[in-house]
N, C-alpha and C positions, 0 to 999 in steps of 0.2 A: 504494500500500500504506500502511495506517495505521501510524504509529509505535508501537513498543511502549510500554506504560505499566504500570509495576510498582507495585502497591499492597500495603502491609503492614497487616494488621488484627490487633489484639491484643484478646482477649476475656476479660473477667473476669465474676464473678457477683454481687459485692456491690452492683453498681449496676444490675442488671436490674430490670424492672418488678415491683413488689410485694414484693420480698424484705424481710424484717423481722427475722429472728432467725438466729443462727449455725447452729442446727440445720438450717435450710433450705439452708445452703451446704456442709454436710459430707456426704460420700458415704455414710458409714456410717449416717446417720440416715434414718428413713422419710419425713421431710418434704422430703428432698433432690430426688427425681426430678422433681417438677413444675417446680422452678426450674432444674434442669439442662436440661430441655426448653425453658424460656423463654430461657436462655442460648443454646441452639442456634438457636432461632427468630430471636433478635435478631442473632446472628452471620450467619445466612443472609440476613436482610434487608439487612445492611450489604454483604455480598458481591454481592447482586443489584443494589444501588444502584451499586456500583463498576463492575460489568460494564455497566450501563446507561450509565455515563458514559464508557465506552471503555477500561476497564482490560483489559489482555491477560494479565497475570499477577497472581495473588492468592496471598499467603503469609499464613496465619492462625496465630497463636500462641494456644494454649490457655493462658491466663495465670492460672488459678485453682487454688489448692490443690495437688493432685498433678500438675496439668497434664494430667490424663487424664479430662476431662469431656466434651469434644467428640469426635465420631466423624467420620471422613472422609465418611460418607454423610449427615451433617447439612448439608453444604455443597454448593453447586453447582459443577459443573466449570467452569473448570479449577483451582479452588482447591486449594492444597496445605496440609497441616496439620502443625504442629509440636506434638507431645504430649510431656509429661514436661519435665524440667529438665536442661540440660547443665551448669549452673554457670557459664555465660558471664556476665561482668559486665553486659551489656546486659539480662539478666534477662527482663523481660516483652516485650522487643523482640529477643530472641535471633535471630541471623542477619541483622539489619538491616545494610545497608551503603549506600554512597553511590549505588548504582545505582537505588534506589527513588525514586519520584516523590512519594509521599504516604503518610501513616500515618493510620489510623482506629482509634480506641479505643472499644470497645463494652462496656457494662456496668461501667464503671469507677466509682470512688467517691471521696469526700472523704478528707482527711488525718486521721491520728491526732490526737485532741483537738480536731477542728474542729467536731463536731456535725453536725446536719442529716441524719445517716444513722446508725442504730443500729450498723451494721457498719463505720463509718469506721475506717481504720487506714492505716499506711504500712509496707509490706513485711511486717512481722511483727506480727500481732495479739496474739501471746502475750508477746513480749518488749519491744516498743517503745512508750513513752508518747508520744514526739514525735521527729520529725527536723526539724532546722532547716538551711537552706542560706543562708549569708551572713546569718544572723540572722532569716530568714523561715521560718515553718512550711512544710514541703515535703510535698506530696502525691506519690503515685506518678506522677500526670500531670506535675507540674512537673519531677521528677527525670528522667523518661524523655524529655520534650519537649526539655529542655536537652541531654541526652546525644545525642539524635537531631540536634539543631542543629549539633553538632560535625561531623556527617557531611553537613550541608546538606539534611537531609530534614525537611519540615514536618509537624506534626500538623494535619491539616485538619478533622478531625471528632472529636467526643467525645460519647458518650451516658453518662448516669449520673444521680446524684441532683442536686437543685437546688443544693446547696452546692458541689459540684464544678463545675457549669455556671457558677455565679457566679465561681468562681476562674478558670476558663478565660477568661471574658469580660473579667476585669480584667487578666489576664496575657498573653493572646494573643488580642486582639480580633478578628483575622481568622478565627479558628477557629470553625466552626459547631458548635452543641451541640443536643442533644435531652435534655430533662429527663424522667426516668422517674418521679419522685416526690420526696417530701421527708419527712424524719424529724422527729419531735417526741419527744425522749427515747427510749424504747424502742418507740415506735409509728411507723407510716409512713402517708402518704396517697399513693396511686399513681395514675398515669394508666391508661387502659384499654390492655391489652396490644396489641389490634389497632391502635389509633391510634398507639401507640409504634412498632410494627414498620413501619407505613407511613411515619411521620416519619423513622425511621432510614434507610430505603431512599431517601427523597426527599432527606434531608439529606446523605447520603454522595454521592449523584449530583451534587447542587448544589455541594458542597464540592470535589469532584474537577474539576468543570467550570469552577470559578471561578479567580481568581488565587491559586494555591497559594503563591506566593512571599510573599504578604501574611501568611501564617500562620506563617512561619519566625521563631522567637524568636532572641535573641542569647545564645550560650553565655557564661557568665562566665569571666573570666580569673582564675586562682588562687582557685577557690571554696573556701570553708571550710564543712565540714559538721559538725554536732553531732548525736549520738544520745543522747536521754534515755531511759534504761531504766526499766522497772517494778521491776527488782531491782538494788539497788546492788552485790550480789556479782557479778552478770553484768557490770556496767559495769567493775568492777575488773579482771576477767579480760580483757575486750575492749580495755581501755586499753593492753595490751601489743602491739597491732597495730603494725607498724613505722611510725613517724612520728606515731602517735596520742598523745594525752595525756588523762589523767583530770583534768577541770577542775572536777568536783563529784562527790560520792559516787555519783551516778547518771548522770553525763554524760561522754561521751567526745568529744573534738574532733579533727578531722583536717584539716590544710591540704593541699590538692591542687593539682596543676598543671593539671588538666583535669577535665571531667565524667566522662570514662572512668575516671579514678583514683577519683573519688567513688563511682561505681557499683561498682568493684572492691572498695573499702573496705567498702561496705554489704553486698556479697555475702558477706563474711567475718564481719561483726560483728552482723548482724541475725538 
């Protein structure tokens, strides 16, 4: 009998193929449906790649906006789908625990203020100008990969814009990536969707079938996180979070004991 293999997949939209403007990511806008469909197609490709590599359990988190973009019928059996947001600190990796063997991130994007994607942001596109972890600009990938590392679960695959893929290569060299396109100011140049879907399926299968331990990053001890807000009045209010301090008119700093504490802090202040 084959051993069980649990794979967690988190799917966002701002890094799917061809997406260029915020209207294409918002459910209420008429430009949204084609990109919701692309998000679903790339999620399905990742699931198919995981199953091809021997995954026996798939848990998929809809990690964009309302968390209600994907439908269960978009995914192959036996994938289970988490829709909506519980408020759990692990956020885009809700329900992740140490029993999972690997994590795949699909349609993710670069950090706020990083460029190379018109939709680049970190957690909140409305409120946050930048998040820094131990003095380094932090993307959603970096934050979640480090939080997952505390559980011993590696991020083995990432798809998204070229800027994010470059960050992944520099930070977690064992993690496989598929670039969906690149941004130039408010414009993008994308790969062909059919080629991206095929590359995602192949990349996920190869990543899960390779040395997953080589993808595991080291969680920091005593991480310090800073949130730079677009609105100084919001920074002032968020500075009253227990243990946080307002270190500049628009910046709040929090010294944590773990990445879980960092994620809990960010859940309340972004």
